[in-house]
C-alpha positions in Angstrom: 81.0 46.7 124.3 78.6 44.6 126.3 77.8 44.9 130.0 80.2 42.1 130.9 83.0 43.9 129.1 82.3 47.1 131.0 82.4 45.3 134.3 85.7 43.5 133.4 87.3 46.8 132.4 86.5 48.4 135.8 86.9 45.3 138.0 90.4 46.4 139.1 88.9 49.6 140.3 85.9 48.1 142.1 85.5 47.8 145.8 82.7 46.8 148.2 81.2 49.6 150.1 78.4 49.0 152.7 77.4 45.5 151.8 76.5 44.9 148.2 77.2 48.4 146.9 80.0 48.2 144.2 82.0 51.2 143.3 84.0 52.3 140.3 86.1 55.4 139.5 86.5 57.5 136.4 87.2 61.1 135.4 83.8 61.9 133.8 80.4 60.3 134.3 78.1 60.9 131.4 74.4 60.4 132.1 72.6 59.4 128.9 73.7 57.6 125.8 71.9 59.8 123.3 73.7 62.1 120.8 75.1 64.5 123.4 76.4 61.8 125.6 77.9 59.6 122.9 79.6 62.5 121.0 81.1 63.7 124.3 82.3 60.1 125.1 84.1 60.0 121.8 85.6 63.4 122.2 86.9 62.6 125.7 88.2 59.2 124.4 90.2 61.0 121.7 91.8 63.2 124.4 92.6 60.2 126.6 90.2 61.3 129.3 88.4 58.4 131.1 84.6 58.4 130.9 81.7 56.1 131.7 78.3 56.5 130.0 75.3 55.5 132.1 72.0 54.8 130.2 68.7 53.6 131.6 67.5 52.0 128.4 69.2 49.5 126.0 71.0 50.2 122.7 68.2 49.1 120.5 65.8 51.6 122.2 68.2 54.6 122.0 69.3 53.8 118.4 65.7 53.2 117.3 64.2 56.6 118.3 63.1 58.5 115.2 64.4 62.0 115.6 66.3 64.6 113.6 67.6 64.2 110.1 69.4 67.4 109.1 73.0 67.9 110.1 74.7 71.3 110.2 78.3 71.6 109.0 79.4 71.8 112.7 78.0 68.2 113.2 79.4 66.9 110.0 82.8 68.3 110.8 82.8 66.7 114.2 81.9 63.3 112.8 84.9 63.6 110.4 87.2 64.7 113.2 86.1 61.7 115.3 86.5 59.2 112.5 82.8 58.5 112.3 81.9 59.8 108.9 82.5 56.8 106.5 78.8 56.0 106.1 77.9 59.7 106.3 80.1 60.4 103.3 78.6 57.5 101.3 75.0 57.9 102.2 74.4 61.4 103.4 72.5 63.8 101.1 74.2 67.1 100.9 71.8 70.0 100.4 72.9 73.4 99.2 69.5 74.9 99.4 66.0 74.6 100.9 62.5 75.6 99.7 59.6 77.7 101.1 56.1 77.5 99.8 53.2 79.9 100.4 49.8 78.4 99.3 51.6 76.3 96.7 53.9 79.0 95.3 57.4 77.7 95.7 60.7 79.6 96.0 64.2 78.4 96.8 66.8 79.7 99.2 70.3 79.1 97.8 72.1 78.5 101.1 75.5 77.6 99.7 75.6 80.7 97.5 74.4 83.0 100.4 76.8 81.6 103.0 80.0 81.1 101.1 79.5 77.4 100.4 77.9 76.1 103.6 75.5 73.2 103.3 73.5 70.8 105.4 73.5 67.1 105.2 70.4 64.9 105.4 71.4 61.8 107.5 69.0 60.5 110.1 69.7 60.6 113.8 69.2 56.8 113.9 72.1 56.5 111.5 74.3 58.8 113.6 73.6 56.8 116.7 74.5 53.6 114.9 77.8 55.1 113.9 78.4 56.3 117.4 77.6 52.9 119.0 79.5 50.8 116.4 82.6 52.9 117.0 82.1 52.8 120.8 82.4 49.0 120.6 85.5 49.1 118.4 87.1 51.7 120.7 86.1 49.9 123.9 84.2 52.9 125.3 82.4 52.2 128.6 78.6 52.2 128.4 76.4 50.8 131.2 72.9 49.9 129.8 69.6 49.3 131.6 70.4 51.0 134.8 67.7 52.0 137.3 67.2 54.7 139.9 70.1 57.0 138.9 71.0 59.6 141.6 73.7 62.2 141.7 75.7 63.1 144.9 78.0 65.8 146.2 77.8 67.9 143.0 78.8 71.1 144.8 82.2 69.5 145.9 85.2 68.2 144.0 84.3 64.5 144.5 80.9 64.0 143.0 79.5 60.5 142.5 76.6 58.7 140.7 74.7 55.8 142.2 72.2 53.5 140.6 70.7 50.0 140.8 71.6 47.3 138.3 69.7 44.0 138.5 69.0 44.6 142.2 72.7 45.5 143.1 73.5 49.0 144.3 76.4 50.5 142.4 78.4 53.8 142.6 80.7 55.6 140.3 83.1 58.1 141.8 84.3 60.8 139.4 85.5 64.4 139.1 82.8 65.7 136.6 79.2 64.7 135.9 77.6 65.6 132.5 73.9 65.5 132.2 72.9 64.3 128.7 69.8 62.5 129.9 67.1 64.6 128.1 64.2 66.8 129.1 62.8 64.4 131.7 66.2 63.2 133.1 67.5 63.4 136.7 70.4 65.8 136.0 68.6 69.1 135.5 66.4 68.2 138.5 69.5 67.9 140.6 70.2 71.6 140.4 68.7 73.5 143.3 65.5 75.3 142.6 66.9 78.6 143.8 69.7 78.3 141.3 67.9 77.1 138.2 65.9 79.3 135.9 63.7 77.9 133.1 62.2 79.6 130.2 59.5 77.8 128.1 57.0 78.3 125.3 54.6 75.5 124.5 53.1 75.7 121.0 49.3 75.1 120.5 49.8 72.4 117.8 51.8 69.3 117.0 53.4 67.6 114.0 51.9 64.5 112.6 54.8 62.7 110.9 55.2 59.6 108.8 58.0 57.5 107.3 57.3 55.7 104.0 59.5 53.9 101.6 58.7 56.1 98.6 60.9 58.6 96.8 60.7 62.1 98.1 58.7 64.8 96.2 61.9 66.9 95.7 65.6 66.5 96.2 65.6 69.3 98.8 63.4 70.0 101.8 60.1 72.0 101.3 58.6 74.1 104.2 55.0 74.8 103.2 52.7 77.5 104.7 49.1 76.9 103.7 45.8 78.1 104.9 45.2 74.6 106.3 48.5 74.7 108.2 52.1 73.8 107.9 53.6 70.9 106.0 57.2 69.7 105.6 58.5 67.5 102.8 61.7 65.8 103.9 63.6 62.6 103.3 66.0 60.1 104.8 67.3 58.7 101.5 66.5 58.8 97.8 63.9 56.0 98.5 62.6 56.9 101.9 60.5 60.0 102.6 59.8 61.8 105.9 56.6 64.0 105.8 55.0 66.1 108.4 51.8 68.1 108.7 50.7 70.5 111.4 47.9 69.0 113.5 46.0 69.6 116.7 47.7 68.5 119.9 44.7 66.3 120.8 44.5 64.6 117.4 44.4 60.8 117.4 47.0 59.1 115.2 44.5 56.4 114.6 42.1 58.8 113.0 44.7 59.6 110.3 44.7 56.8 107.7 47.5 56.9 105.2 45.0 58.1 102.5 43.8 60.9 104.7 47.4 62.0 105.4 48.5 61.9 101.7 45.4 63.9 100.7 46.1 66.6 103.2 49.8 66.7 102.5 49.1 67.2 98.8 46.6 70.0 99.5 49.2 71.9 101.7 52.0 71.4 99.2 49.8 72.8 96.4 48.6 71.2 93.1 51.9 71.3 91.3 53.9 69.6 94.0 50.9 67.5 95.1 50.9 65.8 91.7 54.5 64.7 92.2 54.0 63.1 95.6 54.5 59.3 95.5 52.1 57.6 97.9 52.7 54.4 99.8 52.1 52.6 103.1 53.7 54.3 106.1 55.7 52.2 108.5 55.9 54.9 111.3 53.3 57.5 112.3 53.4 59.7 115.3 52.3 63.1 116.7 55.0 65.2 118.3 54.3 68.3 120.4 56.4 71.4 119.9 58.1 73.4 122.6 60.8 75.9 123.2 62.7 75.5 126.5 65.9 76.7 128.0 67.4 76.0 131.5 70.0 78.4 133.0 72.7 77.9 134.0 74.1 74.9 132.2 76.6 74.3 135.0 76.3 74.0 138.7 79.2 72.8 140.8 80.7 69.8 139.0 77.5 69.1 137.1 77.2 70.2 133.4 74.2 70.0 131.2 74.2 69.4 127.5 71.6 68.7 124.8 67.9 68.2 125.6 68.7 68.2 129.4 69.3 72.0 129.0 67.2 73.1 126.0 64.5 72.0 123.6 63.7 73.7 120.2 60.7 73.1 117.9 61.9 70.9 115.0 61.2 73.6 112.4 64.7 74.9 112.4 66.4 71.5 112.5 68.5 72.5 115.5 67.9 69.9 118.2 70.7 67.4 117.7 73.0 70.1 116.2 72.7 72.1 119.4 73.6 69.0 121.4 76.7 68.7 119.3 77.8 72.3 119.7 77.3 72.0 123.5 79.6 69.0 123.8 82.1 70.4 121.3 82.5 73.4 123.7 82.4 71.2 126.8 84.9 68.7 125.3 87.3 71.6 124.8 86.7 72.8 128.3 87.2 69.4 129.9 90.4 68.9 128.0 91.7 72.2 129.5 90.6 71.0 132.9 92.1 67.5 132.9 95.2 68.1 130.6 96.1 71.7 131.2 94.7 71.9 134.8 92.9 75.1 133.9 89.3 75.8 135.0 88.8 78.7 132.6 87.0 76.6 130.0 84.6 74.9 132.4 83.9 78.2 134.2 83.0 79.8 130.9 81.1 76.9 129.4 77.5 77.8 130.5 77.7 81.4 129.2 79.4 80.3 125.9 76.9 77.5 125.2 73.8 79.6 126.2 74.8 82.4 123.7 74.5 79.9 120.9 71.5 78.2 122.3 69.5 81.4 122.5 70.3 82.3 118.9 69.1 78.9 117.8 66.0 79.3 120.0 65.3 82.6 118.3 65.6 81.2 114.8 63.5 78.1 115.6 60.8 80.3 117.2 60.8 82.8 114.3 60.8 80.1 111.6 57.9 78.4 113.3 56.0 81.6 113.6 56.1 82.4 109.9 55.2 78.9 108.6 52.4 77.7 111.0 48.8 78.5 111.5 48.1 79.6 115.1 44.6 79.1 116.6 44.2 82.9 117.3 45.5 84.0 113.9 43.1 86.5 112.4 43.1 87.9 108.9 45.5 90.7 109.9 48.0 88.2 111.4 47.7 86.0 108.3 48.5 88.9 106.0 51.5 89.8 108.0 52.8 86.3 107.8 52.3 86.3 104.0 54.1 89.6 103.7 57.0 88.2 105.7 57.4 85.2 103.4 57.1 87.5 100.3 59.8 89.7 101.8 62.1 86.7 102.1 61.3 85.7 98.6 62.3 89.1 97.2 65.1 90.2 99.5 68.6 88.7 99.2 69.4 90.2 102.6 66.5 88.4 104.2 67.4 85.1 102.5 71.0 85.4 103.7 69.9 85.8 107.3 67.7 82.8 107.0 70.4 80.8 105.2 73.2 81.5 107.7 71.0 80.5 110.6 69.7 77.4 108.9 73.1 76.0 108.0 74.2 76.8 111.6 76.2 79.7 113.1 79.9 79.0 113.5 80.9 78.2 117.1 83.0 81.3 117.4 79.9 83.4 116.6 78.4 82.3 119.9 
């Protein structure tokens, strides 16, 4: 729905407060139209709970961001529940296993066999966002785009509000709940008092240089490669589009990495057998992404709730970023339904502790998986041998493989 449609929907609720300030009212104000915000908007819509999504950028920008591509079963199940899975069912690539490589020696983890049939689905975040936005238009969900200077008010009371500027006009949204889905740099987490908020962070001393290219992937499943030169990941977005990464220095210059240089280094890290199978081609997207682990506690203060990247960041090694956002809002959606429909605060009071239990398990797995697949600047011969022993133990131990598999496909919500 366009901006005009949003304004028309709320016109009967609007009033003029203090000159040009225009007010609206809803039950839940959602700050941010990324995966967390849009999944929550659809969950609330399904329950008949009124919500408005406020986003500082436009749809093209949010939808165009190149992000995650591996969906846990929890995420797939939610898309089905919300009636968003038609394209996912047609185009998503279901993976029952994944592969690890140590200096070119490859072994497979049979995730489906080790977890009672659980799988992951390769389906890019861009495609997920397209499905969320297309359905939002059909369902007449309220999204306000291109807003400036978002501020939150009275979060410690029962009548919070959100203010912003839109084309020079001051606006306000009165609500009962504010949900911060506005990412790591957003305003919501910063609105929690410093004496309440605790943050925990680890910044990794390397980045990922990633490319997208319209070439068939080297394998039908993902390959996580540990090589003396550093980490590499062979992934895909479709049978004809590949997503590849190599570990690089944080201060590397993307411009110094020609396509030929990238392909050469990728093939070295994958090893000679896999390297010969790599199909090379021109990249159409090339970026360097830093890696960090981050958690903010609590994920609720007063009537403000955090979800997704506003509350936590994981290194992409474990493919948990968007999936954690989905588990957050699944829990929060249940809690808000209890609050608005059953008039019970038990769910919202328990949300932070419940969500954080799952967040920290995902943080642990992502940190561990990163630690055994990457080269660290201070890694000496002893540390390298320990890393190699860990990977060899996984290769030979069904128990170790099961632990990896059940974390990779995603722990069930009830396990949190």
